[in-house]
C-alpha positions in Angstrom: 79.6 79.6 86.7 83.0 80.9 85.7 83.4 84.3 84.3 86.4 85.8 82.1 89.1 87.8 83.5 92.4 87.9 81.8 94.6 90.9 82.6 95.6 92.8 79.3 93.0 90.6 77.4 90.3 92.4 75.2 87.9 93.4 77.8 90.8 94.8 80.5 92.6 96.2 77.2 89.6 98.1 76.0 88.3 99.6 79.3 85.1 97.6 79.1 85.9 95.9 82.2 89.1 97.0 83.4 91.0 94.8 85.6 92.5 96.3 89.1 95.1 98.0 88.7 95.4 99.4 92.5 98.0 98.1 94.7 96.7 95.5 97.1 98.1 95.7 100.6 95.5 94.6 102.7 92.5 93.2 100.8 92.9 90.9 98.1 90.6 91.0 95.2 88.9 87.6 93.7 91.3 87.5 90.7 94.7 88.1 93.0 93.3 85.2 95.1 92.8 82.8 92.3 96.1 83.3 90.5 98.2 83.0 94.1 96.7 79.7 94.5 97.2 78.8 90.7 100.9 80.0 91.3 101.2 77.3 94.5 99.7 74.7 92.6 102.0 75.2 89.3 105.3 75.8 91.5 104.1 72.0 93.1 103.6 70.7 89.5 107.1 71.7 88.7 108.9 70.7 91.9 107.6 67.3 92.1 105.9 66.5 88.9 104.0 63.7 88.8 105.3 61.3 91.0 103.0 59.6 93.6 102.6 61.8 96.7 103.0 59.0 98.9 106.9 59.3 98.2 108.5 60.0 101.6 109.7 63.5 100.2 106.2 64.5 99.0 104.8 63.7 102.5 107.7 65.7 104.5 106.7 68.9 102.7 102.7 67.8 103.5 103.7 67.4 107.6 105.7 70.5 107.0 101.9 72.3 105.9 100.2 70.7 108.6 102.4 70.3 111.3 104.6 73.6 110.9 102.4 76.1 109.0 98.9 75.1 110.8 100.2 73.9 114.0 98.2 70.5 113.4 98.8 67.4 115.0 100.7 65.1 112.3 100.2 61.4 111.9 103.6 59.9 110.9 101.9 56.2 110.5 99.6 57.4 107.8 99.8 58.9 104.1 98.4 62.4 103.6 97.1 62.8 100.1 97.7 66.3 97.8 93.5 66.7 97.7 93.4 67.4 101.3 96.6 69.4 101.6 95.9 71.4 99.0 92.0 71.8 100.2 93.6 73.4 103.5 95.9 75.5 101.4 93.5 76.9 98.8 90.7 77.7 101.6 93.1 79.9 103.5 94.0 81.8 100.2 90.6 82.0 98.8 88.7 82.9 102.3 91.2 84.0 105.0 92.9 87.4 105.7 95.4 89.1 103.9 98.1 87.9 106.4 97.4 84.3 107.1 97.3 84.3 102.9 101.0 86.0 103.1 102.3 84.2 105.8 101.4 80.6 104.1 102.9 81.6 100.5 106.3 82.8 102.1 106.3 79.5 104.5 105.8 77.6 101.5 108.0 79.3 99.2 110.9 79.0 101.6 110.4 75.7 102.1 110.8 74.9 98.1 113.8 77.0 97.9 115.6 74.8 100.4 114.3 72.0 98.9 115.5 72.9 95.8 118.9 73.9 97.1 119.3 70.2 98.5 118.1 68.5 95.7 119.2 70.3 92.6 122.3 71.9 94.0 124.1 73.7 91.3 121.9 73.8 88.5 119.1 75.8 91.2 121.8 77.7 93.4 125.7 78.5 93.2 126.9 78.2 96.8 130.0 79.1 95.9 129.0 83.0 95.0 125.6 82.4 96.5 123.6 83.4 93.5 121.0 81.4 91.9 121.9 80.2 88.5 118.8 81.5 86.7 115.6 82.7 88.0 114.8 81.6 92.2 111.7 80.6 93.1 111.3 84.3 94.7 111.9 86.0 91.7 109.2 83.9 90.0 106.7 84.1 92.7 107.5 88.3 92.5 106.6 88.0 89.1 103.0 86.7 89.9 102.8 89.4 92.8 103.8 92.4 90.4 101.0 91.0 88.0 98.4 90.8 90.4 99.3 94.3 91.8 100.2 92.9 95.3 102.2 95.0 97.2 104.5 92.9 98.4 107.9 91.4 97.3 110.3 88.8 98.5 113.5 90.4 99.4 116.1 88.7 101.0 113.5 85.7 101.0 111.1 87.2 103.2 108.1 89.1 102.3 108.4 92.7 102.3 105.8 95.5 102.0 107.1 97.7 99.0 104.9 99.2 96.0 107.3 100.6 93.4 109.6 98.5 91.4 112.2 101.3 91.8 112.4 100.9 95.5 112.4 97.2 95.4 115.6 97.1 93.1 117.4 99.7 95.4 116.7 97.4 98.4 117.6 94.3 96.7 121.3 95.9 95.1 121.9 97.1 98.6 121.5 93.7 100.1 123.7 92.3 97.5 126.7 94.6 98.3 129.7 92.7 99.6 129.9 94.0 103.0 128.6 92.1 105.5 128.0 94.7 108.6 125.9 96.3 106.0 124.2 93.5 104.9 123.3 92.7 108.2 121.9 96.1 109.0 119.9 96.4 106.2 118.6 92.4 106.5 117.4 93.1 110.0 115.6 96.6 108.7 113.8 95.1 106.3 112.6 91.9 108.2 111.7 94.3 111.2 109.5 96.2 108.8 108.2 93.5 107.0 107.1 91.7 110.5 103.3 91.3 109.8 102.7 89.7 113.2 104.9 92.6 115.1 106.5 95.6 112.9 108.8 97.2 114.7 109.2 100.6 112.3 111.5 102.6 115.0 114.1 100.0 115.0 113.5 99.9 111.6 115.0 103.2 110.7 117.5 102.7 113.2 119.0 99.9 111.3 118.7 101.5 107.9 120.7 104.6 109.1 123.3 102.4 110.8 123.7 100.5 107.4 124.9 103.6 105.9 127.2 104.3 109.1 128.5 100.9 108.7 129.7 101.6 105.3 131.2 104.8 106.0 133.1 103.3 108.9 134.5 100.5 106.5 135.3 103.2 103.9 137.1 105.5 106.1 138.6 103.2 108.4 136.7 105.4 111.3 135.2 103.8 114.3 133.7 104.8 117.9 132.8 108.3 119.1 134.4 109.7 115.8 131.9 107.8 113.9 129.1 110.5 113.6 127.9 110.6 109.8 128.8 113.8 109.3 132.7 113.4 110.2 132.5 109.8 107.8 130.7 111.7 105.0 133.8 114.7 105.4 136.2 111.8 105.8 134.8 110.4 102.4 135.4 113.8 100.5 138.8 114.1 101.8 139.9 110.7 100.8 138.6 111.7 97.3 135.0 110.2 96.9 132.7 113.1 95.6 129.9 113.3 97.0 127.1 116.2 95.5 126.6 118.7 98.2 122.4 118.5 97.8 122.4 114.7 98.3 125.2 115.2 101.4 122.5 118.0 102.9 119.6 116.0 102.2 120.9 112.7 103.9 122.4 114.7 106.7 118.8 116.0 107.1 117.5 112.6 107.2 120.2 111.7 109.6 118.5 114.8 111.8 115.3 113.2 111.7 116.1 110.1 112.9 117.8 112.0 116.1 115.1 114.5 116.7 111.5 113.7 119.0 109.7 111.6 116.4 112.5 110.0 114.9 114.7 106.6 116.6 118.5 107.3 116.1 118.9 104.8 119.1 116.2 102.0 119.8 114.3 103.2 123.0 114.6 106.9 122.4 111.7 108.8 123.4 109.2 109.5 120.4 110.5 106.6 118.7 107.1 104.5 119.1 105.5 107.1 116.8 107.3 105.8 113.7 105.2 105.0 111.0 105.0 102.3 108.3 105.6 105.0 105.7 108.6 106.3 107.5 110.2 103.1 107.9 110.0 102.1 104.9 111.3 105.7 103.2 114.1 105.0 105.2 114.9 101.4 103.8 114.8 102.5 100.8 116.7 105.8 101.0 119.4 104.2 102.8 119.7 101.6 100.6 119.9 104.1 97.5 122.7 106.0 99.6 124.4 102.8 100.3 124.5 101.9 96.2 125.4 105.4 95.5 128.5 105.6 97.9 129.7 101.9 96.7 129.3 103.3 93.3 131.0 106.6 93.5 133.7 105.2 96.0 134.8 102.4 93.2 135.6 105.2 91.0 
């Protein structure tokens, strides 16, 4: 029999039967799995409405789920029904390991985002300035993940492990910068960190610090062998960009960390394989925040 489980309800609010408030990374509780299932179901309803599931654009989605996400044989001569496809989806969400759940959800949300861009066009996404008209499906999904204390958010269209909203905002803001080389390094750092199959922490660190270097090169015009971080920061100051001495020293120390035996200044350095998720995440957030800071102070 179903039991009441409402976050913020009387029982939870008065700590009688409090709901979980610990960040969930590798184990999802029953309530969270139910809410993730409900999220996918609601998105399906919002996107396709009450349309008969035999329509080709819905069949295309079903074939994508079966053939691409689950890598099962697809029979194009038959009609797939929503109850049979959602039985597969819901079983994964309710029973499978956390990484399978996240892989499934990520793939479905990415598919629906592309579908909405194609079908709703400007009403959903403004291709001229690469911005969403209101809330993207990624932002709505993030609100579910936040409410259920799931330690992952969609950043740059991929689910990324991150456990603090301030950290999330720093990375998102940095990815939204106007300089493509900086975006490319941060985007790659984020993807390497968030790859649940084969995460590459050492090269994620390298890409994070490279984003700062790329921005400094753009702001100073220095390139090549002269473009060490220390020289770039000094050049910024010579150009009138005021950087707090403590902040500059702290970031030079971080840069030094990526050059030592436990860091990964360049991919393949000895010791790089010892880099951890915590270190890579710290560098991504720190470098993102520093990118935001440099762009802000250089604009003054």
